[in-house]
Phi, psi and omega in degrees: 000329178294323178296320177296320178299316180293324178292315184289324181276357175087021179284335177266157174294134183295336178285335183264325185288146176293153183286124174232142181244126179271134180283119183270358179285128183289137179239158179266345181238153175083195183272168182272354183250048181288143181263152178271131177273114181282140174281143183242139176260339181260130185298324182292333180286341178299329184259016178285167183301313185292330178282325182285329189276342187298310182296321180292316181296318182291339180273352180289143177287162185296325183289343175276320185282330186271022176279164186264343182224160179291333178295320178287330179296000000 
């Protein structure tokens, strides 16, 4: 989860980090940095890092996601 936090907050170089898409539609529940779950056609991609982390990241409360450093996360 710390790696996902660093990718989403821009701590990693964008050329190296896997592509993640933040959902810009405002929601009333959960955090403001929800990720979009991409549909996969290839079975092996279902178990990739970006596909596995989306449900866990979206279930985190806002006070966990809105911290300023990885140490606080």
